C-alpha positions, 0 to 999 in steps of 0.5 A: 195711858196712865191709871188715873181717872179722867173727867171732862165735859161732853157738851160744849160750853154755853147756856143750855137746859142740861149739860153732861160730864163723863168720868172714867177710871178706877176711882169712879165709885170714890167720885160718887161717894165724895159727891153724893155720899157713902149710901149713894156709892154703896147702892150704885146699880149699873145703867140706872138713872139716879137723882142726887144732890152733888156737893163740893167734896171740900166745903160741902156746898151744894153744887146742883140737883142732877141726874147721874148714871153709872156704867160698870166695866167692861160694859161702858164706852171706854171699857172702864167704870164710867160715871155720866153726870147731867147737871143743869146747863149753867156754865157756872154749875158745870165749871164748879162741878168739874173743879170739884171732881178734879179736886178728888185724889186720882182724878185729872182732866181728860186729854183730847180724844182720851175716852175714845183712845181708852176704848180702843186700848181696852178692845171696845173698838178697833182703830178704824172705828175710833177714827170714825168717831170724829167723822160722826161728830163732824159730818157736814151732810147726811151722806157723810154721816151715814158713811161715818156710821157704817165705818163706826159699825165696823164695815171697813174693819170687816173688809180689812179683816177678810183681806188680812186673814187671806194674807196671813194664810198665804204668809204662813204657807210661804214661811213654812216653805222657807223653814223646809226649803232645804228638805223639799223641792222648789215650791209650786207657785202655779195659781198664786198669781191670781191670788195676789191679783185678787188681793191687789184688786181688793186693796185698790177698790178700798183705796179708790174710795178715799175722799179727803176730809178737806173736800168733805168739809167743804159745804156745797155752794148755791149762788143766787144771781139775776138783774137788779131788784129781781127779788134775790134778797127777799128769796134768801130771807124767805128760805131762811125764815128770818130777815137776814138780808137788807131788802129794798124796792130800790134797784142795786141795794145789794152792792156786795155779796151776802153769804148765809148758811141754809139747812136742807134735808141732805145737810148744810149749804152756803147760800150767796145773794149777789149784787144785781147783774145788768147790761151796763154799770151805773158807776164804778162801784156798780161795775165792781159789784157785778165783777164780784158776782161773776167771780162768785158764780165761777165757784158755785156748785149750783147757779140759780137765776132769779127772774122778776116775774112782775115785769111785763112781757114788753120790757125792752130790757128783758125779764131775765138777762140780755141775750149776750149775758144769757149766752155767757158760759159763767151766767148759764143757770142750773135752775131758774126761779121766777120770783114775785109770783103773788104779783103777776102772771109770771110770763117769762119774755125771751127772744128765741136766742135767749130761749135756747141758751136758758133752756132749763127748768124753772119754778114760780116762787113767792117770798111773801106767800111762801109759794114754791119755797119747799119745792125749791129746797127739794130741787137744791137738795137733789142737785147739791146732795146727789145720792150714790147709786149704791147706798151701801157704798162706803169710803175712807177719809183717813190719810193714815188708812190711805197710806197703809193701803198704799203701802200694802198695794206696793208690797203686792206689786213687788210680789207680783214682780217677783213671781215674774222675775225671781220667785224666791220663796224667802223674798216672797215671804218677806214682802207678804210680811210687809203687806200683812203689817200694813193691813194690820196697822189700819185696824190698830192690830199693830200700832205705835204710841206716835200714831195713836197720839197723832190720831187722838190729838185732833179729837175734842176733850170730851170724846 
């Protein structure tokens, strides 16, 4: 890390009411002086919001009237002097302000993740906490976000610190035995096996909580399906609160699936409106549409059967699906929605066989009046975002942390094997050194430049 002061936007490009830029380093006071004048730099008070007119240091041109806050080292995010600037969210203003700050001697554009990297190097957080910053930003649902906050607050760090302290204590005793091996009798290892097994179980417990980011980043998928003209597209529009899908009274309007994003209390999901599934295809295109609908249902985390509640009980085609379709495994729903509840009594006509194969909960819904929409969202949220039995559980998402834990676990396994076959104190001490270093690498107590580069390269520039 060089000694230059860094600057970068903290907010994404685009028009907004307010934008934000962060400056961090030894030249922060000089930045304030060049932008707002000597008096502003002399009267800086930490953590006080100031209103000022920012001018270009080269031309004196007014850039914007804005708020700025100064954070004095070490009481800042990075542990350095920090200036946060809040201009109006016009991209032209943000660009000009960024260029003006970069033109000041000793200031450069920040690299991806450099603010958090400086925070780690200055002791404001350990490496597990630094990695969790990205999880806080990119969490796709509430459970992931809560887990990321637990990691950021140091919940994992405390577990690793407890383990590391125990391993350090054992290592110190082993190394002491190595130093005085010629002066004393063979060490007594009775009772040590249980200690190592306890350490092993603790490491396995953390390791087993690993959840890959690839799986976590996948949004849950809910699929609406049913007979043509059952009201699927209207239901999608009603759930979104806007007309996103073409709706028509003509059956078969939806020929291809339509995917949208829907926000529930637990997080964002993918919601798909499929082409209607009938007993027989009307043409080749209709057959292809139904085939695609079945393929999408195979991927669904939640299958929602939409039934036309306005159909009469005497309809020979059946209100839901035919018995053959209902008995098909890929068409068995997780939940049934009876649509158009504002138009009919919503009597679901089924044969006895259909009743048995579709024995599941159902809900009356009206896309026109909004009846049942909130209840449907609650049902979807409960199924797609199942709560953990223990709200305090945490999981790790970092492949690097997983690799370190696997290395530590392998070391403990070798120690247990040595205790059984060859309890030489020198070998035990060496293996425990490896275990200790693996655990210390998790929190960054031991780290290399290559590891830090790979971690922070995936961060956004403003973080």
